BATI-111328 format. One record per residue: residue number from 0; residue in one letter; chain; x, y, z of N, C-alpha, C in turn. Coordinates in nm, 2 decimals, decimal comma. Layout:
BEGIN
NODE   pos   code   unit    neast   nnorth      nup   caeast   canorth     caup    ceast   cnorth      cup
NODE   NUM      A      A        X        Y        Z        X         Y        Z        X        Y        Z
...
END
This chain:
BEGIN
NODE   pos   code   unit    neast   nnorth      nup   caeast   canorth     caup    ceast   cnorth      cup
NODE     0      M      A     3,48    -1,49     1,03     3,39     -1,48     0,91     3,36    -1,65     0,87
NODE     1      A      A     3,25    -1,65     0,85     3,25     -1,77     0,77     3,30    -1,80     0,64
NODE     2      D      A     3,36    -1,94     0,56     3,41     -1,95     0,48     3,31    -1,92     0,32
NODE     3      F      A     3,40    -1,85     0,25     3,29     -1,79     0,15     3,28    -1,92     0,09
NODE     4      L      A     3,15    -1,93    -0,01     3,13     -2,06    -0,14     3,16    -2,01    -0,27
NODE     5      N      A     3,25    -2,10    -0,34     3,30     -2,05    -0,54     3,13    -2,04    -0,58
NODE     6      I      A     3,13    -1,98    -0,70     3,02     -1,93    -0,76     3,02    -2,04    -0,86
NODE     7      S      A     2,94    -2,09    -0,89     2,91     -2,23    -1,06     2,90    -2,15    -1,18
NODE     8      Q      A     2,95    -2,20    -1,26     2,92     -2,12    -1,42     2,77    -2,09    -1,42
NODE     9      T      A     2,71    -2,24    -1,37     2,55     -2,20    -1,38     2,46    -2,11    -1,31
NODE    10      Q      A     2,50    -2,12    -1,19     2,47     -1,98    -1,13     2,52    -1,84    -1,16
NODE    11      L      A     2,65    -1,82    -1,23     2,67     -1,71    -1,24     2,60    -1,68    -1,39
NODE    12      K      A     2,61    -1,75    -1,49     2,47     -1,78    -1,59     2,34    -1,73    -1,57
NODE    13      R      A     2,27    -1,74    -1,47     2,17     -1,71    -1,44     2,17    -1,61    -1,38
NODE    14      W      A     2,24    -1,54    -1,28     2,25     -1,40    -1,20     2,27    -1,27    -1,31
NODE    15      A      A     2,31    -1,32    -1,44     2,36     -1,28    -1,53     2,27    -1,20    -1,61
NODE    16      R      A     2,17    -1,32    -1,66     2,07     -1,28    -1,66     1,92    -1,19    -1,62
NODE    17      L      A     1,95    -1,14    -1,52     1,88     -1,08    -1,45     1,89    -0,94    -1,45
NODE    18      A      A     1,97    -0,92    -1,55     1,96     -0,78    -1,61     1,86    -0,75    -1,74
NODE    19      D      A     1,79    -0,86    -1,74     1,69     -0,87    -1,84     1,54    -0,86    -1,76
NODE    20      A      A     1,45    -0,74    -1,80     1,29     -0,79    -1,68     1,22    -0,87    -1,74
NODE    21      K      A     1,22    -0,96    -1,82     1,19     -1,08    -1,84     1,24    -1,18    -1,74
NODE    22      A      A     1,37    -1,19    -1,78     1,44     -1,34    -1,64     1,42    -1,28    -1,49
NODE    23      R      A     1,40    -1,15    -1,48     1,36     -1,13    -1,30     1,23    -1,18    -1,31
NODE    24      K      A     1,14    -1,19    -1,42     1,05     -1,22    -1,35     0,98    -1,39    -1,37
NODE    25      E      A     1,11    -1,47    -1,48     1,05     -1,60    -1,46     1,16    -1,68    -1,32
NODE    26      E      A     1,25    -1,58    -1,29     1,34     -1,56    -1,19     1,29    -1,58    -1,04
NODE    27      G      A     1,18    -1,46    -1,02     1,14     -1,45    -0,94     1,24    -1,37    -0,81
NODE    28      T      A     1,38    -1,30    -0,90     1,48     -1,23    -0,77     1,58    -1,14    -0,88
NODE    29      F      A     1,64    -1,05    -0,82     1,67     -0,94    -0,87     1,85    -0,87    -0,80
NODE    30      L      A     1,89    -0,83    -0,86     2,02     -0,81    -0,78     2,01    -0,70    -0,74
NODE    31      A      A     2,08    -0,64    -0,64     2,09     -0,50    -0,55     2,25    -0,47    -0,49
NODE    32      E      A     2,30    -0,41    -0,56     2,43     -0,34    -0,57     2,50    -0,23    -0,48
NODE    33      G      A     2,61    -0,30    -0,40     2,67     -0,17    -0,33     2,66    -0,19    -0,17
NODE    34      V      A     2,75    -0,08    -0,11     2,78     -0,10     0,05     2,63    -0,08     0,10
NODE    35      K      A     2,61     0,07     0,04     2,46      0,10     0,10     2,34     0,08     0,09
NODE    36      V      A     2,33     0,03    -0,03     2,22     -0,06    -0,09     2,20    -0,21    -0,01
NODE    37      V      A     2,29    -0,28     0,00     2,30     -0,37     0,08     2,26    -0,37     0,23
NODE    38      E      A     2,34    -0,26     0,31     2,27     -0,25     0,41     2,13    -0,20     0,42
NODE    39      E      A     2,06    -0,12     0,37     1,92     -0,13     0,34     1,85    -0,28     0,34
NODE    40      L      A     1,90    -0,31     0,25     1,81     -0,42     0,26     1,84    -0,54     0,33
NODE    41      L      A     1,95    -0,55     0,40     1,97     -0,67     0,58     1,87    -0,59     0,65
NODE    42      A      A     1,84    -0,42     0,64     1,75     -0,37     0,75     1,62    -0,37     0,75
NODE    43      S      A     1,58    -0,44     0,57     1,45     -0,46     0,59     1,39    -0,62     0,59
NODE    44      D      A     1,26    -0,60     0,55     1,19     -0,78     0,55     1,19    -0,84     0,47
NODE    45      W      A     1,28    -0,80     0,31     1,31     -0,87     0,20     1,36    -1,01     0,23
NODE    46      N      A     1,34    -1,07     0,14     1,40     -1,22     0,16     1,56    -1,19     0,03
NODE    47      V      A     1,63    -1,28     0,10     1,77     -1,30     0,05     1,84    -1,41     0,02
NODE    48      D      A     1,85    -1,41    -0,13     1,87     -1,57    -0,16     2,02    -1,59    -0,14
NODE    49      A      A     2,09    -1,49    -0,18     2,28     -1,53    -0,16     2,32    -1,33    -0,16
NODE    50      L      A     2,44    -1,40    -0,09     2,52     -1,25    -0,10     2,64    -1,28    -0,18
NODE    51      L      A     2,68    -1,18    -0,26     2,79     -1,19    -0,32     2,93    -1,12    -0,35
NODE    52      I      A     3,06    -1,15    -0,27     3,13     -1,08    -0,25     3,23    -1,06    -0,37
NODE    53      M      A     3,34    -0,97    -0,37     3,49     -0,97    -0,38     3,61    -0,97    -0,30
NODE    54      P      A     3,65    -1,04    -0,25     3,72     -1,06    -0,15     3,83    -0,95    -0,12
NODE    55      E      A     3,90    -0,90    -0,22     3,99     -0,79    -0,24     3,92    -0,63    -0,27
NODE    56      K      A     3,81    -0,61    -0,20     3,70     -0,54    -0,18     3,68    -0,52    -0,04
NODE    57      V      A     3,76    -0,57     0,05     3,68     -0,61     0,15     3,67    -0,47     0,27
NODE    58      K      A     3,81    -0,41     0,20     3,76     -0,26     0,27     3,67    -0,17     0,28
NODE    59      Y      A     3,57    -0,22     0,16     3,42     -0,13     0,14     3,34    -0,23     0,23
NODE    60      W      A     3,34    -0,35     0,23     3,24     -0,39     0,32     3,28    -0,49     0,41
NODE    61      E      A     3,38    -0,47     0,47     3,42     -0,53     0,61     3,31    -0,52     0,71
NODE    62      K      A     3,26    -0,37     0,74     3,19     -0,35     0,85     3,06    -0,41     0,86
NODE    63      L      A     3,03    -0,43     0,73     2,86     -0,44     0,70     2,83    -0,57     0,79
NODE    64      A      A     2,72    -0,65     0,86     2,72     -0,74     0,98     2,68    -0,80     0,83
NODE    65      L      A     2,74    -0,93     0,78     2,70     -1,03     0,72     2,62    -1,10     0,78
NODE    66      P      A     2,50    -1,12     0,75     2,41     -1,25     0,82     2,50    -1,37     0,85
NODE    67      K      A     2,52    -1,41     0,99     2,60     -1,56     0,97     2,47    -1,65     1,04
NODE    68      A      A     2,41    -1,58     1,06     2,31     -1,66     1,13     2,15    -1,70     1,08
NODE    69      K      A     2,15    -1,63     0,92     2,05     -1,67     0,88     2,03    -1,73     0,73
NODE    70      D      A     2,15    -1,84     0,76     2,13     -1,91     0,69     2,15    -1,87     0,54
NODE    71      I      A     2,21    -1,75     0,49     2,23     -1,72     0,35     2,34    -1,75     0,28
NODE    72      P      A     2,35    -1,79     0,22     2,50     -1,81     0,18     2,58    -1,68     0,11
NODE    73      V      A     2,68    -1,68     0,11     2,82     -1,59     0,03     2,89    -1,65    -0,04
NODE    74      Y      A     2,90    -1,57    -0,11     2,97     -1,67    -0,26     3,07    -1,56    -0,27
NODE    75      Q      A     3,20    -1,60    -0,32     3,31     -1,53    -0,31     3,35    -1,48    -0,52
NODE    76      L      A     3,32    -1,38    -0,54     3,33     -1,37    -0,74     3,44    -1,31    -0,73
NODE    77      T      A     3,57    -1,35    -0,85     3,69     -1,29    -0,93     3,64    -1,15    -0,96
NODE    78      R      A     3,71    -1,07    -1,01     3,65     -0,95    -1,07     3,61    -0,99    -1,23
NODE    79      S      A     3,66    -1,05    -1,27     3,60     -1,05    -1,41     3,48    -1,15    -1,35
NODE    80      Q      A     3,46    -1,21    -1,28     3,29     -1,26    -1,32     3,19    -1,16    -1,23
NODE    81      W      A     3,27    -1,06    -1,16     3,20     -0,96    -1,14     3,16    -0,87    -1,23
NODE    82      Q      A     3,25    -0,85    -1,38     3,20     -0,75    -1,45     3,10    -0,87    -1,51
NODE    83      K      A     3,07    -0,93    -1,51     2,94     -1,00    -1,59     2,84    -0,98    -1,51
NODE    84      I      A     2,81    -0,96    -1,40     2,69     -0,92    -1,33     2,65    -0,77    -1,28
NODE    85      G      A     2,79    -0,71    -1,25     2,76     -0,62    -1,21     2,73    -0,45    -1,28
NODE    86      Q      A     2,70    -0,36    -1,19     2,65     -0,26    -1,32     2,78    -0,13    -1,26
NODE    87      D      A     2,84    -0,14    -1,15     2,97     -0,02    -1,10     3,10    -0,02    -1,22
NODE    88      R      A     3,10     0,06    -1,22     3,28      0,06    -1,32     3,36     0,02    -1,17
NODE    89      E      A     3,35     0,07    -1,07     3,49      0,07    -0,97     3,37    -0,01    -0,89
NODE    90      P      A     3,37    -0,10    -0,84     3,22     -0,18    -0,79     3,30    -0,18    -0,63
NODE    91      E      A     3,21    -0,15    -0,55     3,23     -0,18    -0,34     3,26    -0,28    -0,35
NODE    92      G      A     3,24    -0,44    -0,44     3,23     -0,60    -0,40     3,15    -0,64    -0,33
NODE    93      I      A     3,01    -0,59    -0,32     2,91     -0,70    -0,23     2,74    -0,64    -0,32
NODE    94      M      A     2,74    -0,75    -0,33     2,57     -0,75    -0,40     2,49    -0,88    -0,37
NODE    95      A      A     2,37    -0,87    -0,34     2,25     -0,97    -0,32     2,19    -1,01    -0,42
NODE    96      V      A     2,12    -1,11    -0,40     2,03     -1,16    -0,53     1,91    -1,19    -0,41
NODE    97      V      A     1,82    -1,11    -0,47     1,70     -1,05    -0,37     1,56    -1,15    -0,43
NODE    98      R      A     1,50    -1,19    -0,34     1,35     -1,26    -0,40     1,24    -1,13    -0,42
NODE    99      I      A     1,16    -1,13    -0,47     1,06     -1,04    -0,50     0,96    -1,07    -0,47
NODE   100      K      A     0,87    -0,92    -0,40     0,77     -0,97    -0,31     0,65    -0,92    -0,43
NODE   101      Q      A     0,57    -1,03    -0,35     0,44     -1,00    -0,38     0,37    -0,89    -0,41
NODE   102      P      A     0,32    -0,79    -0,49     0,32     -0,63    -0,46     0,20    -0,60    -0,41
NODE   103      Q      A     0,18    -0,51    -0,30     0,04     -0,49    -0,26    -0,02    -0,47    -0,36
NODE   104      N      A    -0,20    -0,45    -0,34    -0,28     -0,38    -0,44    -0,36    -0,24    -0,40
NODE   105      I      A    -0,42    -0,16    -0,47    -0,39     -0,06    -0,49    -0,52    -0,01    -0,36
NODE   106      S      A    -0,63    -0,11    -0,37    -0,73     -0,11    -0,26    -0,63    -0,11    -0,10
NODE   107      S      A    -0,56    -0,17    -0,10    -0,50     -0,15     0,06    -0,42    -0,04     0,07
NODE   108      L      A    -0,35     0,01    -0,04    -0,25      0,08    -0,06    -0,35     0,25    -0,01
NODE   109      C      A    -0,47     0,26    -0,04    -0,59      0,35    -0,05    -0,66     0,37     0,10
NODE   110      A      A    -0,67     0,27     0,16    -0,71      0,22     0,25    -0,62     0,25     0,40
NODE   111      G      A    -0,47     0,22     0,34    -0,37      0,17     0,48    -0,32     0,34     0,46
NODE   112      A      A    -0,28     0,40     0,35    -0,21      0,52     0,37    -0,26     0,62     0,45
NODE   113      A      A    -0,15     0,67     0,52    -0,20      0,80     0,63    -0,16     0,92     0,57
NODE   114      G      A    -0,06     0,93     0,49    -0,02      1,03     0,40    -0,02     1,04     0,24
NODE   115      N      A     0,09     1,09     0,21     0,10      1,07     0,07     0,14     1,00     0,00
NODE   116      I      A     0,13     0,98    -0,13     0,16      0,89    -0,25     0,21     0,90    -0,39
NODE   117      L      A     0,28     0,84    -0,46     0,34      0,91    -0,54     0,28     0,83    -0,66
NODE   118      I      A     0,26     0,90    -0,78     0,22      0,83    -0,91     0,28     0,86    -1,03
NODE   119      L      A     0,32     0,77    -1,09     0,44      0,78    -1,19     0,41     0,73    -1,31
NODE   120      H      A     0,37     0,79    -1,40     0,32      0,75    -1,55     0,44     0,77    -1,68
NODE   121      E      A     0,48     0,61    -1,67     0,56      0,56    -1,79     0,69     0,67    -1,79
NODE   122      I      A     0,76     0,62    -1,67     0,85      0,66    -1,61     0,98     0,54    -1,68
NODE   123      N      A     1,04     0,61    -1,80     1,17      0,47    -1,88     1,26     0,45    -1,83
NODE   124      N      A     1,32     0,61    -1,77     1,43      0,60    -1,73     1,49     0,55    -1,60
NODE   125      P      A     1,54     0,41    -1,56     1,54      0,36    -1,43     1,67     0,39    -1,34
NODE   126      L      A     1,74     0,50    -1,37     1,84      0,63    -1,31     1,72     0,69    -1,20
NODE   127      N      A     1,62     0,76    -1,31     1,51      0,84    -1,25     1,48     0,81    -1,12
NODE   128      L      A     1,39     0,68    -1,20     1,32      0,59    -1,14     1,36     0,59    -0,98
NODE   129      G      A     1,49     0,54    -0,96     1,59      0,53    -0,79     1,57     0,63    -0,77
NODE   130      A      A     1,59     0,74    -0,85     1,57      0,90    -0,76     1,49     0,92    -0,73
NODE   131      L      A     1,37     0,89    -0,80     1,26      0,95    -0,77     1,21     0,88    -0,62
NODE   132      V      A     1,23     0,75    -0,60     1,20      0,59    -0,47     1,30     0,72    -0,37
NODE   133      R      A     1,40     0,78    -0,40     1,49      0,79    -0,30     1,44     0,88    -0,22
NODE   134      S      A     1,38     1,02    -0,30     1,31      1,15    -0,30     1,16     1,09    -0,19
NODE   135      A      A     1,12     1,02    -0,24     1,01      0,98    -0,17     0,99     0,92    -0,04
NODE   136      R      A     1,09     0,84    -0,04     1,12      0,81     0,11     1,19     0,92     0,19
NODE   137      W      A     1,24     1,03     0,15     1,32      1,09     0,21     1,19     1,20     0,28
NODE   138      F      A     1,10     1,24     0,17     0,98      1,31     0,21     0,87     1,26     0,30
NODE   139      G      A     0,86     1,16     0,32     0,78      1,02     0,39     0,65     0,99     0,26
NODE   140      F      A     0,66     1,01     0,19     0,58      0,91     0,12     0,56     0,80     0,12
NODE   141      E      A     0,40     0,76     0,10     0,38      0,63     0,17     0,36     0,47     0,04
NODE   142      G      A     0,39     0,55    -0,05     0,34      0,43    -0,16     0,39     0,50    -0,33
NODE   143      I      A     0,42     0,42    -0,40     0,44      0,47    -0,50     0,37     0,36    -0,62
NODE   144      I      A     0,28     0,42    -0,68     0,20      0,37    -0,81     0,27     0,39    -0,99
NODE   145      L      A     0,33     0,26    -1,00     0,38      0,27    -1,14     0,25     0,22    -1,26
NODE   146      S      A     0,27     0,33    -1,36     0,18      0,31    -1,45     0,22     0,20    -1,54
NODE   147      I      A     0,12     0,12    -1,65     0,19      0,01    -1,71     0,28     0,08    -1,82
NODE   148      N      A     0,40     0,03    -1,91     0,49      0,12    -1,96     0,61     0,18    -1,91
NODE   149      S      A     0,61     0,14    -1,78     0,71      0,22    -1,69     0,79     0,06    -1,66
NODE   150      T      A     0,93     0,18    -1,65     1,04      0,07    -1,58     1,02     0,00    -1,50
NODE   151      D      A     1,07    -0,15    -1,47     1,07     -0,18    -1,33     1,16    -0,14    -1,18
NODE   152      S      A     1,10    -0,17    -1,13     1,16     -0,11    -0,99     1,28    -0,20    -0,97
NODE   153      T      A     1,24    -0,32    -0,98     1,36     -0,41    -0,98     1,51    -0,43    -1,06
NODE   154      N      A     1,50    -0,29    -1,19     1,60     -0,26    -1,27     1,71    -0,26    -1,19
NODE   155      P      A     1,84    -0,32    -1,22     1,93     -0,32    -1,11     1,99    -0,14    -1,11
NODE   156      K      A     1,94    -0,10    -1,22     2,05      0,05    -1,19     1,92     0,14    -1,15
NODE   157      A      A     1,78     0,07    -1,12     1,68      0,18    -1,00     1,69     0,16    -0,89
NODE   158      V      A     1,76     0,03    -0,89     1,78     -0,06    -0,73     1,89     0,04    -0,69
NODE   159      R      A     2,03     0,05    -0,74     2,11      0,14    -0,70     2,09     0,26    -0,69
NODE   160      A      A     2,02     0,33    -0,78     2,01      0,50    -0,79     1,92     0,49    -0,68
NODE   161      S      A     1,84     0,42    -0,63     1,75      0,44    -0,50     1,82     0,44    -0,37
NODE   162      M      A     1,96     0,40    -0,35     2,02      0,38    -0,27     1,97     0,32    -0,19
NODE   163      G      A     1,89     0,16    -0,20     1,82      0,09    -0,11     1,70     0,14    -0,04
NODE   164      S      A     1,62     0,25    -0,10     1,55      0,31    -0,05     1,39     0,22    -0,11
NODE   165      I      A     1,41     0,15    -0,18     1,29      0,07    -0,23     1,27    -0,04    -0,17
NODE   166      F      A     1,37    -0,11    -0,04     1,34     -0,20     0,03     1,27    -0,11     0,14
NODE   167      H      A     1,20    -0,02     0,13     1,16      0,06     0,21     1,02     0,15     0,18
NODE   168      M      A     1,02     0,12     0,11     0,88      0,17    -0,01     0,80     0,10    -0,07
NODE   169      T      A     0,66     0,11    -0,08     0,57      0,03    -0,12     0,55     0,06    -0,26
NODE   170      I      A     0,57    -0,05    -0,35     0,58     -0,02    -0,47     0,49    -0,08    -0,56
NODE   171      I      A     0,38     0,00    -0,62     0,30     -0,12    -0,69     0,30    -0,07    -0,81
NODE   172      P      A     0,33    -0,20    -0,90     0,37     -0,17    -1,07     0,25    -0,20    -1,16
NODE   173      D      A     0,29    -0,16    -1,29     0,17     -0,21    -1,39     0,06    -0,19    -1,35
NODE   174      I      A     0,00    -0,06    -1,32    -0,10     -0,04    -1,31    -0,17     0,08    -1,41
NODE   175      D      A    -0,29     0,08    -1,49    -0,35      0,10    -1,58    -0,43     0,27    -1,50
NODE   176      L      A    -0,36     0,37    -1,51    -0,43      0,48    -1,42    -0,53     0,48    -1,47
NODE   177      S      A    -0,56     0,51    -1,65    -0,70      0,54    -1,68    -0,81     0,48    -1,63
NODE   178      T      A    -0,84     0,35    -1,55    -0,87      0,30    -1,52    -0,93     0,27    -1,32
NODE   179      E      A    -0,78     0,33    -1,25    -0,76      0,34    -1,13    -0,76     0,44    -1,06
NODE   180      L      A    -0,68     0,57    -1,14    -0,75      0,68    -1,06    -0,87     0,72    -0,99
NODE   181      P      A    -0,97     0,72    -1,09    -1,11      0,75    -1,04    -1,10     0,70    -0,88
NODE   182      E      A    -1,07     0,55    -0,85    -1,04      0,53    -0,72    -0,94     0,56    -0,67
NODE   183      I      A    -0,86     0,62    -0,68    -0,79      0,66    -0,60    -0,81     0,79    -0,55
NODE   184      K      A    -0,89     0,86    -0,62    -0,94      1,04    -0,59    -1,00     1,02    -0,47
NODE   185      K      A    -1,08     0,91    -0,48    -1,13      0,91    -0,37    -1,08     0,90    -0,23
NODE   186      S      A    -0,96     0,88    -0,23    -0,88      0,87    -0,11    -0,80     0,96    -0,13
NODE   187      F      A    -0,77     1,04    -0,21    -0,63      1,16    -0,24    -0,66     1,24    -0,32
NODE   188      F      A    -0,64     1,36    -0,30    -0,61      1,52    -0,39    -0,51     1,46    -0,48
NODE   189      L      A    -0,59     1,46    -0,62    -0,46      1,44    -0,75    -0,37     1,54    -0,77
NODE   190      I      A    -0,29     1,56    -0,79    -0,21      1,65    -0,84    -0,13     1,60    -0,98
NODE   191      G      A    -0,14     1,66    -1,08    -0,10      1,69    -1,20     0,05     1,78    -1,21
NODE   192      S      A     0,15     1,70    -1,24     0,27      1,81    -1,30     0,31     1,81    -1,43
NODE   193      D      A     0,33     1,95    -1,47     0,32      2,03    -1,61     0,47     2,13    -1,63
NODE   194      V      A     0,54     2,09    -1,73     0,65      2,16    -1,74     0,62     2,29    -1,75
NODE   195      R      A     0,50     2,39    -1,81     0,47      2,51    -1,90     0,37     2,58    -1,84
NODE   196      N      A     0,26     2,47    -1,77     0,13      2,56    -1,70     0,07     2,47    -1,57
NODE   197      G      A     0,04     2,56    -1,51     0,00      2,49    -1,39    -0,04     2,59    -1,23
NODE   198      L      A    -0,07     2,58    -1,15    -0,03      2,60    -1,01     0,10     2,58    -0,92
NODE   199      L      A     0,14     2,72    -0,90     0,27      2,74    -0,83     0,26     2,61    -0,73
NODE   200      P      A     0,32     2,52    -0,68     0,33      2,44    -0,59     0,33     2,51    -0,41
NODE   201      H      A     0,24     2,42    -0,35     0,19      2,46    -0,25     0,15     2,36    -0,15
NODE   202      P      A     0,15     2,37    -0,04     0,11      2,30     0,08    -0,06     2,27     0,06
NODE   203      V      A    -0,10     2,16     0,07    -0,21      2,14     0,05    -0,26     2,05     0,19
NODE   204      Q      A    -0,37     2,03     0,23    -0,41      2,02     0,36    -0,51     1,87     0,37
NODE   205      K      A    -0,50     1,83     0,23    -0,51      1,65     0,24    -0,42     1,58     0,21
NODE   206      K      A    -0,44     1,42     0,21    -0,37      1,35     0,15    -0,33     1,35    -0,02
NODE   207      A      A    -0,24     1,33    -0,03    -0,16      1,41    -0,16    -0,14     1,31    -0,27
NODE   208      A      A    -0,20     1,28    -0,42    -0,13      1,19    -0,50    -0,08     1,27    -0,57
NODE   209      L      A     0,05     1,25    -0,61     0,12      1,35    -0,71     0,18     1,29    -0,84
NODE   210      I      A     0,11     1,31    -0,92     0,15      1,23    -1,05     0,25     1,30    -1,20
NODE   211      L      A     0,37     1,20    -1,17     0,48      1,29    -1,29     0,41     1,21    -1,41
NODE   212      G      A     0,49     1,22    -1,49     0,49      1,20    -1,61     0,66     1,17    -1,67
NODE   213      N      A     0,68     1,13    -1,75     0,83      1,15    -1,86     0,92     1,22    -1,85
NODE   214      E      A     0,98     1,22    -1,88     1,07      1,41    -1,91     1,03     1,41    -2,05
NODE   215      S      A     1,03     1,34    -2,16     0,99      1,32    -2,30     0,88     1,39    -2,32
NODE   216      H      A     0,76     1,32    -2,25     0,64      1,36    -2,32     0,52     1,40    -2,17
NODE   217      G      A     0,57     1,44    -2,08     0,48      1,45    -1,95     0,38     1,40    -1,94
NODE   218      L      A     0,27     1,43    -1,87     0,13      1,34    -1,89     0,05     1,38    -2,00
NODE   219      P      A    -0,05     1,26    -2,04    -0,11      1,31    -2,13    -0,24     1,42    -2,07
NODE   220      E      A    -0,34     1,45    -2,15    -0,46      1,56    -2,14    -0,53     1,41    -2,03
NODE   221      T      A    -0,58     1,33    -2,10    -0,68      1,19    -2,02    -0,60     1,22    -1,90
NODE   222      I      A    -0,49     1,24    -1,83    -0,45      1,20    -1,69    -0,55     1,35    -1,63
NODE   223      F      A    -0,46     1,46    -1,71    -0,51      1,57    -1,62    -0,67     1,65    -1,64
NODE   224      K      A    -0,72     1,57    -1,69    -0,87      1,58    -1,64    -0,92     1,53    -1,57
NODE   225      M      A    -0,84     1,44    -1,49    -0,89      1,35    -1,34    -0,83     1,43    -1,27
NODE   226      T      A    -0,73     1,54    -1,28    -0,66      1,56    -1,12    -0,74     1,67    -1,07
NODE   227      D      A    -0,73     1,71    -0,96    -0,78      1,84    -0,90    -0,68     1,92    -0,92
NODE   228      E      A    -0,54     1,92    -0,94    -0,50      2,05    -0,98    -0,37     2,02    -1,05
NODE   229      K      A    -0,33     2,12    -1,14    -0,20      2,11    -1,19    -0,10     2,18    -1,14
NODE   230      W      A     0,05     2,14    -1,15     0,12      2,21    -1,09     0,23     2,27    -1,20
NODE   231      S      A     0,33     2,35    -1,16     0,38      2,37    -1,24     0,51     2,45    -1,20
NODE   232      I      A     0,66     2,43    -1,19     0,78      2,50    -1,11     0,81     2,57    -1,22
NODE   233      P      A     0,79     2,77    -1,20     0,86      2,84    -1,25     0,98     2,87    -1,28
NODE   234      G      A     1,05     2,92    -1,38     1,20      2,93    -1,42     1,25     3,06    -1,39
NODE   235      S      A     1,37     3,14    -1,37     1,37      3,24    -1,44     1,52     3,25    -1,51
NODE   236      G      A     1,56     3,12    -1,54     1,71      3,12    -1,59     1,67     3,05    -1,76
NODE   237      K      A     1,75     3,04    -1,83     1,74      3,01    -1,97     1,75     2,83    -2,01
NODE   238      A      A     1,75     2,76    -1,89     1,73      2,59    -1,93     1,60     2,57    -2,01
NODE   239      E      A     1,62     2,48    -2,05     1,50      2,41    -2,12     1,38     2,36    -2,01
NODE   240      S      A     1,42     2,35    -1,93     1,35      2,25    -1,80     1,44     2,21    -1,70
NODE   241      L      A     1,35     2,18    -1,57     1,46      2,11    -1,45     1,45     1,97    -1,50
NODE   242      S      A     1,54     1,88    -1,42     1,47      1,73    -1,45     1,42     1,69    -1,35
NODE   243      L      A     1,33     1,55    -1,41     1,23      1,47    -1,34     1,26     1,49    -1,19
NODE   244      P      A     1,39     1,43    -1,16     1,41      1,41    -1,00     1,42     1,50    -0,93
NODE   245      Q      A     1,45     1,67    -1,00     1,44      1,79    -0,93     1,34     1,81    -0,93
NODE   246      A      A     1,24     1,84    -1,05     1,11      1,91    -1,04     1,02     1,80    -0,92
NODE   247      A      A     1,04     1,68    -0,89     0,94      1,63    -0,82     1,00     1,61    -0,70
NODE   248      A      A     1,13     1,66    -0,69     1,18      1,68    -0,55     1,12     1,82    -0,47
NODE   249      I      A     1,10     1,90    -0,57     1,07      2,03    -0,52     0,87     2,01    -0,49
NODE   250      M      A     0,82     1,97    -0,59     0,69      1,92    -0,59     0,66     1,83    -0,41
NODE   251      M      A     0,74     1,73    -0,40     0,73      1,61    -0,29     0,78     1,72    -0,20
NODE   252      Y      A     0,85     1,85    -0,17     0,81      1,84    -0,03     0,72     1,99     0,00
NODE   253      E      A     0,69     2,04    -0,10     0,56      2,14    -0,08     0,41     2,02    -0,06
NODE   254      C      A     0,42     1,90    -0,11     0,31      1,85    -0,04     0,33     1,78     0,11
NODE   255      T      A     0,45     1,80     0,16     0,45      1,76     0,29     0,44     1,91     0,37
NODE   256      R      A     0,44     2,05     0,34     0,43      2,14     0,38     0,27     2,11     0,46
NODE   257      S      A     0,25     2,16     0,57     0,13      2,19     0,62     0,11     2,34     0,65
END
């Protein structure tokens, strides 16, 4: 294995800033932590600026094929350095600095998608977003549209929770749904989700765009007025509701059944 580079204080400070969305936008990079996450990254077409490792954690990442011929620099970090930029309490000792991609536009997604898509309205919990991306990939959804006032999909917590699925999904951020949903509706059957009222989730015979709101407020009435159907998942227990990722997985499964 090639020699590892030593990180400078300037580099460490720059990468520590990437916990902030504004800094990620300015730098054009974000962090992806964990063996599975980096493995998925290296199997994708995303560009990697650097790999960061903790030598004492070699048992976790030693089987991961670090790219020797891709001209990606690999830096070694001490535990104290890692704690300044890492998310995991007990890290696996590998992280990547990833170059942000230019997002696809709505028209291209609508024209090119042969299957279902997910639309997320003001999802502000990065762990929920990561879980939703992971489920969308599992159920074969072809893209995700994020409304304005949603968390950034490059948030380190969202990247970690997605287990690397963000590197295999088309994600379009900062979309004003009030203006774009009518155009999306020309290509997809729009389904809005509600906690209390709606039809039972069921198979649909068209390409579906499943629209989910955040756990606290759900979807506004202005969006429901543009949907073709409203879905709700019934429950017989006493819990107030399902978590957003749980409800989303049930509805995504129904969208894939024929």
